[in-house]
SERO-4910 file (N, C-alpha, C, O; in steps of 0.05 Angstrom, whole numbers):
BEGIN
 pado doro    nc1    nc2    nc3   cac1   cac2   cac3    cc1    cc2    cc3    oc1    oc2    oc3
  Unk    A     16    -24      1      1      2      0     19     24     -2     41     24      9
  Unk    A     12     42    -16     30     68    -18     24     86      5      1     87     15
  Unk    A     43     98     12     42    118     33     26    143     25     34    155      5
  Unk    A      4    152     41    -14    171     35      3    198     31     -3    216     15
  Unk    A     25    200     49     40    226     43     62    230     20     75    250     15
  Unk    A     62    206      9     78    205    -13     65    206    -42     58    187    -57
  Unk    A     61    235    -48     44    240    -72     61    231    -98     50    234   -120
  Unk    A     86    223    -97    102    220   -122     91    190   -134     96    183   -156
  Unk    A     76    176   -117     64    150   -123     37    149   -132     26    129   -139
  Unk    A     24    177   -130     -7    178   -131    -13    193   -157      1    213   -161
  Unk    A    -30    188   -175    -39    199   -198    -56    227   -184    -78    224   -173
  Unk    A    -45    251   -185    -57    277   -175    -87    278   -183   -105    287   -169
  Unk    A    -91    269   -207   -122    272   -219   -141    255   -196   -161    264   -185
  Unk    A   -129    230   -190   -146    217   -172   -155    229   -143   -172    219   -128
  Unk    A   -138    254   -137   -142    262   -110   -167    287   -117   -178    298    -97
  Unk    A   -174    294   -139   -194    315   -146   -224    301   -136   -234    280   -146
  Unk    A   -235    315   -116   -262    305   -109   -282    310   -127   -280    328   -143
  Unk    A   -303    294   -128   -324    299   -144   -344    326   -143   -349    334   -120
  Unk    A   -352    335   -158   -374    358   -163   -398    356   -173   -405    372   -191
  Unk    A   -416    337   -164   -439    330   -176   -456    350   -182   -473    345   -200
  Unk    A   -456    374   -171   -476    394   -180   -462    412   -202   -474    432   -209
  Unk    A   -441    407   -213   -430    425   -230   -437    417   -259   -437    393   -265
  Unk    A   -443    434   -274   -450    428   -307   -426    441   -321   -422    465   -319
  Unk    A   -410    424   -336   -387    430   -352   -394    447   -374   -379    465   -381
  Unk    A   -419    441   -386   -430    454   -408   -432    488   -406   -433    504   -425
  Unk    A   -431    495   -377   -435    518   -374   -409    536   -368   -409    559   -361
  Unk    A   -385    519   -374   -357    531   -371   -351    546   -399   -359    539   -420
  Unk    A   -334    569   -394   -324    581   -418   -310    560   -435   -297    541   -426
  Unk    A   -315    565   -462   -299    545   -485   -269    552   -484   -262    575   -478
  Unk    A   -252    534   -488   -229    541   -492   -220    542   -520   -220    524   -535
  Unk    A   -211    566   -525   -203    566   -556   -172    574   -559   -162    596   -554
  Unk    A   -158    549   -569   -130    553   -570   -121    573   -593   -135    580   -612
  Unk    A    -95    580   -587    -81    601   -607    -82    626   -603    -70    642   -618
  Unk    A    -96    632   -585    -92    664   -574    -72    669   -559    -55    653   -551
  Unk    A    -72    698   -552    -49    710   -531    -60    716   -506    -84    720   -504
  Unk    A    -46    717   -487    -50    725   -462    -54    753   -461    -33    766   -464
  Unk    A    -77    767   -457    -79    796   -458    -72    807   -433    -85    798   -413
  Unk    A    -54    825   -429    -49    829   -400    -47    866   -402    -43    879   -422
  Unk    A    -49    873   -381    -44    903   -375    -15    907   -361    -14    913   -337
  Unk    A      4    904   -374     30    901   -364     35    927   -346     30    949   -357
  Unk    A     42    926   -325     57    953   -309     83    956   -309    100    944   -294
  Unk    A     87    972   -328    124    979   -330    130   1008   -320    149   1021   -329
  Unk    A    114   1016   -303    119   1044   -289    146   1044   -275    151   1027   -259
  Unk    A    165   1064   -282    191   1064   -273    208   1036   -278    228   1031   -264
  Unk    A    200   1020   -298    219    999   -306    232    998   -330    219   1005   -350
  Unk    A    257    990   -332    274    999   -355    267    981   -382    265    956   -382
  Unk    A    264    994   -403    254    982   -428    278    992   -447    285   1016   -449
  Unk    A    288    973   -460    309    975   -485    290    977   -512    273    960   -520
  Unk    A    297   1003   -524    284   1007   -551    308   1008   -571    325   1026   -570
  Unk    A    308    986   -591    330    989   -612    319   1005   -635    300    993   -645
  Unk    A    324   1024   -645    316   1038   -666    302   1063   -657    294   1066   -634
  Unk    A    299   1085   -679    290   1107   -677    271   1121   -700    264   1144   -700
  Unk    A    266   1101   -718    245   1108   -740    220   1112   -730    215   1117   -706
  Unk    A    200   1109   -753    173   1114   -751    159   1094   -731    141   1100   -716
  Unk    A    169   1069   -734    156   1050   -714    164   1054   -685    147   1053   -667
  Unk    A    193   1058   -681    199   1064   -658    185   1089   -643    182   1090   -619
  Unk    A    179   1106   -659    163   1130   -650    133   1120   -638    123   1130   -618
  Unk    A    122   1102   -652     98   1091   -641     99   1076   -620     79   1073   -605
  Unk    A    126   1062   -615    129   1046   -590    136   1067   -568    128   1060   -545
  Unk    A    148   1090   -570    152   1108   -551    125   1119   -541    123   1122   -516
  Unk    A    106   1124   -556     84   1132   -546     71   1113   -524     60   1122   -504
  Unk    A     73   1088   -529     62   1068   -513     78   1069   -487     68   1071   -465
  Unk    A    104   1068   -491    121   1065   -468    118   1089   -448    115   1087   -424
  Unk    A    120   1113   -462    120   1136   -441     90   1142   -430     86   1157   -410
  Unk    A     71   1130   -442     42   1135   -431     42   1114   -411     25   1116   -393
  Unk    A     57   1093   -410     57   1077   -384     79   1079   -367     87   1062   -352
  Unk    A     88   1104   -369    111   1115   -348    135   1099   -347    147   1098   -326
  Unk    A    145   1085   -368    167   1069   -368    196   1083   -372    197   1103   -386
  Unk    A    216   1075   -362    240   1084   -364    255   1075   -388    266   1053   -387
  Unk    A    256   1089   -408    266   1079   -435    299   1086   -442    308   1108   -440
  Unk    A    316   1063   -451    336   1065   -462    335   1064   -494    330   1042   -505
  Unk    A    340   1086   -509    338   1079   -536    363   1082   -555    377   1102   -557
  Unk    A    364   1061   -566    391   1063   -581    389   1064   -612    377   1046   -625
  Unk    A    401   1086   -624    396   1090   -650    417   1110   -664    417   1132   -652
  Unk    A    431   1108   -683    451   1132   -691    431   1158   -699    407   1155   -706
  Unk    A    441   1180   -695    424   1200   -700    415   1206   -727    395   1220   -729
  Unk    A    426   1197   -750    412   1197   -776    388   1178   -777    371   1182   -794
  Unk    A    388   1162   -763    362   1143   -766    340   1152   -751    319   1139   -751
  Unk    A    341   1176   -736    318   1186   -718    296   1199   -731    301   1220   -743
  Unk    A    271   1189   -732    249   1203   -740    244   1226   -725    250   1228   -702
  Unk    A    232   1249   -740    228   1276   -727    210   1272   -698    214   1287   -678
  Unk    A    188   1250   -697    175   1248   -672    192   1236   -651    189   1241   -627
  Unk    A    211   1220   -661    228   1206   -638    247   1226   -631    252   1224   -607
  Unk    A    258   1244   -643    278   1267   -636    261   1282   -620    272   1292   -600
  Unk    A    233   1287   -623    219   1306   -608    217   1294   -581    219   1309   -562
  Unk    A    215   1270   -576    207   1255   -553    236   1253   -534    238   1251   -510
  Unk    A    253   1253   -549    283   1253   -538    288   1279   -519    299   1279   -497
  Unk    A    277   1302   -532    281   1327   -523    259   1336   -500    264   1349   -480
  Unk    A    231   1325   -507    217   1332   -484    211   1314   -459    198   1320   -440
  Unk    A    223   1288   -465    221   1271   -445    250   1259   -433    255   1235   -430
  Unk    A    268   1280   -428    294   1270   -425    297   1256   -395    317   1243   -389
  Unk    A    276   1259   -377    280   1246   -351    272   1218   -354    283   1201   -340
  Unk    A    254   1211   -373    245   1183   -380    264   1166   -403    264   1141   -404
  Unk    A    278   1183   -418    291   1167   -440    321   1173   -438    328   1196   -433
  Unk    A    341   1149   -441    365   1150   -436    372   1145   -467    368   1123   -476
  Unk    A    383   1164   -483    390   1161   -509    421   1155   -515    440   1169   -507
  Unk    A    422   1130   -531    451   1122   -537    455   1125   -567    448   1106   -580
  Unk    A    466   1146   -579    467   1149   -606    489   1132   -621    510   1141   -629
  Unk    A    482   1108   -624    499   1086   -639    482   1066   -646    458   1066   -642
  Unk    A    496   1047   -658    482   1019   -663    481   1005   -639    493   1013   -619
  Unk    A    463    978   -639    464    962   -619    491    948   -615    507    942   -634
  Unk    A    495    944   -585    518    927   -581    506    900   -560    489    903   -543
  Unk    A    518    878   -565    509    857   -547    507    862   -518    491    852   -503
  Unk    A    527    879   -511    535    892   -482    513    912   -471    510    921   -449
  Unk    A    496    915   -494    471    939   -483    450    921   -462    436    931   -445
  Unk    A    452    894   -467    438    877   -454    446    867   -428    433    851   -415
  Unk    A    471    877   -420    480    872   -395    469    888   -369    476    882   -346
  Unk    A    452    907   -376    441    921   -355    419    899   -339    398    893   -351
  Unk    A    422    891   -316    403    875   -305    376    887   -300    357    873   -292
  Unk    A    373    914   -304    349    929   -295    330    925   -319    307    934   -318
  Unk    A    337    913   -341    319    911   -366    298    896   -363    303    874   -354
  Unk    A    272    902   -368    252    887   -362    238    871   -387    225    850   -388
  Unk    A    245    889   -407    236    876   -436    249    892   -459    259    914   -453
  Unk    A    250    885   -487    267    897   -503    247    898   -528    230    881   -531
  Unk    A    252    918   -544    238    921   -569    255    930   -591    270    949   -587
  Unk    A    254    916   -614    271    929   -634    252    939   -660    231    926   -666
  Unk    A    259    959   -672    245    971   -690    265    983   -712    267   1008   -713
  Unk    A    279    967   -728    300    970   -743    299    955   -775    292    931   -778
  Unk    A    304    967   -789    305    957   -820    334    940   -828    351    944   -845
  Unk    A    331    919   -807    360    901   -809    348    875   -802    343    872   -778
  Unk    A    343    859   -816    331    831   -806    351    817   -793    343    806   -773
  Unk    A    377    815   -800    397    801   -787    402    812   -762    408    798   -743
  Unk    A    401    839   -759    411    853   -732    385    848   -710    389    846   -686
  Unk    A    359    845   -720    337    846   -706    338    817   -693    333    812   -670
  Unk    A    347    794   -714    345    767   -702    370    764   -688    370    742   -677
  Unk    A    388    775   -685    411    777   -665    402    786   -639    405    772   -619
  Unk    A    390    811   -638    374    821   -615    362    800   -602    367    794   -579
  Unk    A    342    787   -620    319    766   -610    335    741   -595    329    733   -573
  Unk    A    358    730   -615    366    713   -599    385    712   -573    389    692   -558
  Unk    A    397    740   -571    410    745   -546    390    750   -523    394    743   -499
  Unk    A    367    761   -531    342    765   -509    337    737   -497    336    731   -473
  Unk    A    333    721   -517    325    691   -507    343    677   -494    336    659   -480
  Unk    A    367    682   -496    388    671   -483    391    684   -451    397    671   -431
  Unk    A    388    707   -452    382    727   -428    357    721   -410    356    725   -386
  Unk    A    337    710   -428    306    704   -415    295    732   -411    283    739   -390
  Unk    A    299    748   -433    285    776   -426    261    778   -450    265    771   -474
  Unk    A    242    786   -442    215    786   -463    227    802   -489    243    819   -486
  Unk    A    219    796   -510    228    816   -532    206    814   -557    192    795   -561
  Unk    A    206    836   -570    189    843   -593    200    854   -614    210    877   -613
  Unk    A    200    837   -636    216    846   -656    197    854   -681    188    836   -695
  Unk    A    192    882   -686    174    892   -702    167    878   -728    186    871   -741
  Unk    A    148    874   -736    139    862   -761    146    837   -768    146    830   -791
  Unk    A    153    819   -747    166    794   -745    153    776   -723    166    771   -703
  Unk    A    129    766   -727    111    750   -705    127    730   -694    128    728   -670
  Unk    A    142    713   -709    157    693   -697    176    696   -679    182    679   -662
  Unk    A    187    722   -682    209    733   -661    194    752   -644    203    775   -641
  Unk    A    169    743   -631    160    763   -612    149    745   -586    136    724   -588
  Unk    A    156    756   -565    140    741   -541    116    751   -538     99    738   -526
  Unk    A    110    779   -550     86    792   -545     81    810   -571     97    815   -588
  Unk    A     59    817   -570     50    835   -593     40    866   -586     30    870   -563
  Unk    A     43    884   -600     30    910   -594      3    907   -611      2    902   -635
  Unk    A    -21    912   -592    -45    914   -610    -50    943   -618    -32    960   -619
  Unk    A    -74    949   -624    -84    975   -634   -101    985   -608   -121    973   -603
  Unk    A    -95   1005   -595   -102   1013   -571   -119   1039   -571   -110   1059   -582
  Unk    A   -142   1039   -560   -161   1064   -554   -159   1071   -525   -166   1056   -508
  Unk    A   -147   1102   -519   -144   1107   -497   -165   1133   -490   -170   1150   -506
  Unk    A   -174   1133   -469   -194   1150   -457   -191   1155   -425   -206   1144   -408
  Unk    A   -171   1171   -420   -166   1174   -389   -156   1148   -382   -136   1138   -393
  Unk    A   -171   1134   -362   -159   1109   -350   -173   1085   -364   -170   1062   -356
  Unk    A   -187   1091   -386   -197   1067   -403   -171   1066   -425   -158   1085   -436
  Unk    A   -168   1036   -429   -149   1026   -448   -162   1001   -459   -168    982   -445
  Unk    A   -166   1004   -482   -177    979   -499   -162    969   -522   -162    983   -543
  Unk    A   -148    947   -521   -127    937   -543   -143    914   -556   -156    896   -545
  Unk    A   -139    917   -582   -148    897   -604   -122    886   -615   -104    899   -624
  Unk    A   -122    858   -613   -102    842   -626   -109    820   -647   -125    803   -643
  Unk    A    -95    822   -669   -106    799   -687    -81    779   -685    -77    764   -704
  Unk    A    -65    778   -664    -43    761   -659    -24    762   -684    -15    743   -695
  Unk    A    -19    791   -690      2    789   -716     -4    781   -742     12    779   -760
  Unk    A    -34    776   -744    -42    772   -771    -53    795   -789    -52    794   -813
  Unk    A    -61    814   -777    -74    838   -788    -74    866   -773    -96    876   -766
  Unk    A    -49    878   -768    -50    902   -756    -69    923   -767    -82    935   -749
  Unk    A    -73    929   -793    -90    947   -801   -117    942   -794   -132    959   -786
  Unk    A   -124    914   -796   -156    903   -789   -152    911   -759   -171    925   -751
  Unk    A   -137    908   -745   -139    914   -717   -148    943   -708   -163    950   -690
  Unk    A   -132    959   -728   -137    990   -724   -163    995   -735   -177   1011   -722
  Unk    A   -175    983   -755   -204    988   -762   -226    982   -742   -245    996   -736
  Unk    A   -219    955   -731   -239    948   -713   -237    962   -684   -257    964   -670
  Unk    A   -212    971   -676   -208    990   -653   -229   1018   -657   -242   1028   -639
  Unk    A   -228   1026   -681   -240   1049   -686   -271   1045   -687   -286   1063   -680
  Unk    A   -278   1024   -695   -311   1014   -692   -316   1012   -662   -336   1023   -652
  Unk    A   -298    999   -648   -307    997   -620   -307   1024   -605   -324   1029   -588
  Unk    A   -288   1040   -610   -284   1069   -599   -312   1082   -607   -327   1092   -590
  Unk    A   -318   1083   -626   -340   1098   -639   -367   1090   -629   -386   1105   -633
  Unk    A   -368   1064   -616   -394   1056   -600   -397   1063   -573   -418   1060   -559
  Unk    A   -373   1074   -565   -377   1081   -532   -385   1111   -530   -379   1128   -548
  Unk    A   -399   1117   -505   -405   1141   -501   -381   1160   -499   -360   1151   -490
  Unk    A   -384   1190   -509   -361   1209   -506   -350   1211   -475   -327   1220   -470
  Unk    A   -367   1203   -458   -362   1209   -431   -349   1185   -413   -345   1187   -389
  Unk    A   -343   1162   -428   -340   1136   -417   -313   1142   -399   -314   1135   -375
  Unk    A   -287   1154   -410   -267   1158   -389   -274   1174   -362   -266   1169   -339
  Unk    A   -289   1194   -369   -300   1211   -342   -311   1191   -327   -302   1187   -305
  Unk    A   -330   1176   -336   -348   1159   -319   -328   1141   -303   -329   1143   -279
  Unk    A   -311   1125   -315   -292   1112   -302   -275   1124   -280   -268   1112   -259
  Unk    A   -269   1149   -287   -254   1165   -265   -273   1168   -242   -264   1162   -220
  Unk    A   -297   1176   -246   -313   1182   -222   -317   1154   -208   -317   1155   -183
  Unk    A   -321   1129   -220   -327   1107   -206   -299   1099   -189   -300   1087   -167
  Unk    A   -279   1107   -200   -255   1100   -184   -250   1118   -159   -238   1110   -140
  Unk    A   -261   1145   -161   -265   1162   -139   -283   1148   -120   -275   1142    -98
  Unk    A   -306   1143   -128   -327   1131   -109   -316   1105    -96   -325   1098    -74
  Unk    A   -296   1088   -108   -290   1064    -99   -268   1071    -74   -267   1059    -53
  Unk    A   -250   1092    -82   -232   1095    -61   -247   1109    -35   -240   1105    -12
  Unk    A   -266   1125    -41   -284   1135    -15   -298   1111     -2   -299   1112     23
  Unk    A   -308   1092    -14   -321   1070     -2   -299   1051     13   -303   1039     34
  Unk    A   -278   1050      1   -253   1033     15   -246   1048     41   -238   1036     62
  Unk    A   -249   1072     39   -236   1087     63   -261   1090     87   -259   1092    111
  Unk    A   -281   1088     73   -304   1089     94   -307   1060    106   -311   1059    130
  Unk    A   -304   1037     91   -308   1013    100   -279    997     94   -278    982     74
  Unk    A   -262    999    107   -235    985    103   -234    959    113   -251    950    128
  Unk    A   -212    945    104   -212    917    108   -220    895     89   -240    899     74
  Unk    A   -207    873     88   -218    851     69   -244    839     77   -256    827     60
  Unk    A   -253    841    101   -274    829    107   -300    836     96   -320    822     94
  Unk    A   -298    861     87   -323    874     75   -317    875     46   -331    889     32
  Unk    A   -297    862     36   -292    861      5   -315    856    -13   -321    870    -33
  Unk    A   -329    830     -1   -348    818    -18   -375    840    -20   -387    842    -41
  Unk    A   -382    852     -1   -401    872      2   -398    897    -15   -415    908    -30
  Unk    A   -373    904    -11   -363    928    -29   -365    927    -55   -375    944    -70
  Unk    A   -353    898    -63   -354    892    -96   -385    890   -104   -393    899   -126
  Unk    A   -400    879    -86   -428    879    -99   -444    904   -103   -460    909   -120
  Unk    A   -435    922    -83   -451    947    -81   -443    967   -105   -459    980   -118
  Unk    A   -414    967   -109   -403    981   -132   -413    969   -159   -417    984   -177
  Unk    A   -415    942   -161   -427    928   -186   -456    942   -192   -463    949   -215
  Unk    A   -472    944   -168   -499    952   -172   -497    982   -181   -514    990   -197
  Unk    A   -479    997   -172   -479   1026   -178   -475   1027   -210   -491   1038   -225
  Unk    A   -451   1013   -218   -446   1013   -245   -467   1004   -265   -470   1014   -288
  Unk    A   -484    983   -252   -507    974   -269   -532    988   -270   -549    984   -288
  Unk    A   -535   1005   -252   -556   1017   -247   -558   1046   -256   -579   1057   -262
  Unk    A   -532   1059   -257   -526   1086   -265   -517   1086   -297   -502   1068   -306
  Unk    A   -526   1104   -311   -517   1107   -340   -489   1117   -338   -483   1127   -316
  Unk    A   -467   1117   -361   -448   1129   -361   -448   1158   -357   -430   1171   -346
  Unk    A   -473   1170   -370   -474   1199   -369   -480   1206   -341   -475   1229   -335
  Unk    A   -490   1191   -325   -496   1196   -296   -475   1195   -281   -471   1214   -265
  Unk    A   -459   1172   -283   -436   1169   -268   -414   1192   -272   -400   1201   -254
  Unk    A   -414   1198   -297   -396   1221   -305   -400   1246   -293   -382   1263   -290
  Unk    A   -430   1252   -285   -439   1275   -271   -433   1271   -240   -441   1290   -226
  Unk    A   -423   1253   -229   -420   1249   -203   -401   1270   -192   -378   1273   -202
  Unk    A   -410   1287   -170   -390   1304   -155   -390   1295   -128   -401   1275   -119
  Unk    A   -373   1314   -112   -364   1301    -80   -394   1299    -67   -401   1277    -57
  Unk    A   -409   1319    -68   -435   1315    -55   -451   1294    -68   -465   1281    -52
  Unk    A   -453   1289    -86   -469   1263    -97   -459   1238    -87   -473   1220    -79
  Unk    A   -432   1236    -87   -420   1212    -83   -426   1207    -51   -434   1185    -44
  Unk    A   -422   1226    -36   -424   1225     -8   -460   1220     -4   -465   1207     16
  Unk    A   -479   1227    -16   -508   1218    -16   -507   1190    -23   -522   1175    -11
  Unk    A   -492   1180    -41   -498   1156    -52   -484   1134    -35   -492   1111    -37
  Unk    A   -462   1141    -18   -449   1125     -1   -467   1126     23   -465   1107     40
  Unk    A   -481   1142     27   -503   1139     52   -518   1122     52   -530   1118     74
  Unk    A   -525   1104     28   -542   1083     27   -525   1057     32   -538   1037     34
  Unk    A   -501   1056     32   -485   1033     29   -490   1010     52   -491    986     47
  Unk    A   -493   1023     79   -496   1004     99   -521    985     97   -520    961    103
  Unk    A   -545    999     89   -569    988     81   -569    975     58   -590    964     52
  Unk    A   -550    974     42   -550    960     18   -566    971     -4   -578    958    -21
  Unk    A   -567    997     -2   -584   1013    -20   -570   1030    -42   -553   1047    -35
  Unk    A   -576   1027    -67   -566   1045    -85   -582   1063    -98   -596   1056   -117
  Unk    A   -582   1089    -85   -602   1106    -90   -599   1114   -125   -577   1111   -136
  Unk    A   -618   1121   -139   -617   1131   -164   -605   1159   -173   -601   1176   -156
  Unk    A   -602   1162   -194   -590   1188   -199   -606   1213   -195   -595   1234   -187
  Unk    A   -633   1211   -200   -653   1231   -196   -658   1237   -166   -662   1260   -157
  Unk    A   -657   1211   -151   -664   1217   -122   -637   1229   -108   -639   1242    -86
  Unk    A   -613   1224   -120   -590   1238   -108   -592   1266   -114   -587   1282    -96
  Unk    A   -600   1274   -138   -604   1301   -143   -623   1317   -127   -619   1340   -120
  Unk    A   -647   1301   -121   -669   1312   -108   -657   1319    -79   -661   1340    -68
  Unk    A   -643   1299    -68   -630   1303    -42   -614   1328    -38   -617   1344    -20
  Unk    A   -596   1328    -59   -580   1355    -64   -596   1377    -62   -589   1394    -44
  Unk    A   -616   1382    -77   -636   1402    -77   -648   1408    -54   -650   1431    -48
  Unk    A   -657   1392    -40   -671   1391    -13   -653   1406      9   -660   1424     25
  Unk    A   -626   1393      7   -606   1402     25   -599   1431     20   -595   1447     39
  Unk    A   -598   1438     -3   -594   1466    -13   -616   1485     -2   -611   1507      7
  Unk    A   -642   1474     -4   -662   1489      5   -665   1496     30   -676   1517     38
  Unk    A   -654   1474     48   -654   1473     79   -633   1497     89   -636   1514    106
  Unk    A   -611   1491     73   -588   1511     79   -597   1542     76   -591   1560     92
  Unk    A   -612   1545     53   -619   1571     43   -639   1580     69   -637   1602     80
  Unk    A   -655   1564     74   -676   1571     96   -661   1580    122   -669   1600    134
  Unk    A   -642   1565    130   -630   1571    155   -613   1596    150   -609   1610    170
  Unk    A   -603   1603    128   -590   1626    126   -611   1649    126   -606   1670    138
  Unk    A   -632   1645    114   -657   1670    119   -664   1669    149   -667   1692    159
  Unk    A   -666   1649    163   -675   1653    194   -653   1668    207   -660   1685    223
  Unk    A   -626   1663    203   -602   1674    214   -602   1707    211   -593   1723    228
  Unk    A   -611   1713    188   -613   1742    178   -637   1758    197   -634   1781    207
  Unk    A   -658   1741    199   -684   1752    209   -678   1757    239   -687   1775    253
  Unk    A   -659   1735    249   -655   1739    282   -639   1761    286   -640   1774    307
  Unk    A   -620   1767    265   -602   1792    271   -618   1818    270   -608   1840    274
***
């Protein structure tokens, strides 16, 4: 008889308990061949960008928008006007090395990822090979087989970021799809998200701790479902306080109810001021 504590002799699948009430047909379908879409946090992390042309300029927009620290390697004649502009306006974020790439450039242990955007397939492959040996994630522009990750077409509206990826198959189509998606969103979407973020912070401050996490999430979900984007974007400090007033009872007041409450409060304040004047 095998030792119960010796898992090396036991089929691990045999240890899984039965789930008689589950229905596998309701589980999401697995569709192989996709990419793992992530919002990679590279704030204050070092990124090596090889190249300074048009593609490098677009990469810089993404990197600087994510608050990355960029080391850009490119001879001065190879700089695109936009890239040159970024070098001058973002000196604190970009370290410029005015020469061709050297393998020693990868010796910096702080490098989190590498991007190449140069019109030299052999040099690009060299960078890719060196990065694989160093176990550094790398993207070689326009060469999908030499990419650990892809850049998609991104729509940005304040805190909102939507990326459309065709997994390297059709960048132009990705841009067209992104525009269609963006055109279908309310113009106030970014502002609505910012206000929801402010409301969440106020709620966490009012009801801190992990024990209340489930209730907080459920209440915030109801706010997002019951208020329109336009109403969420119109939230101000007073309206947020009025909305939070119903949290303990599990109530989510409507937009008009909150507005009416604000109006009634203003009327009371006005009446109080009138009484003070009469008393004087």
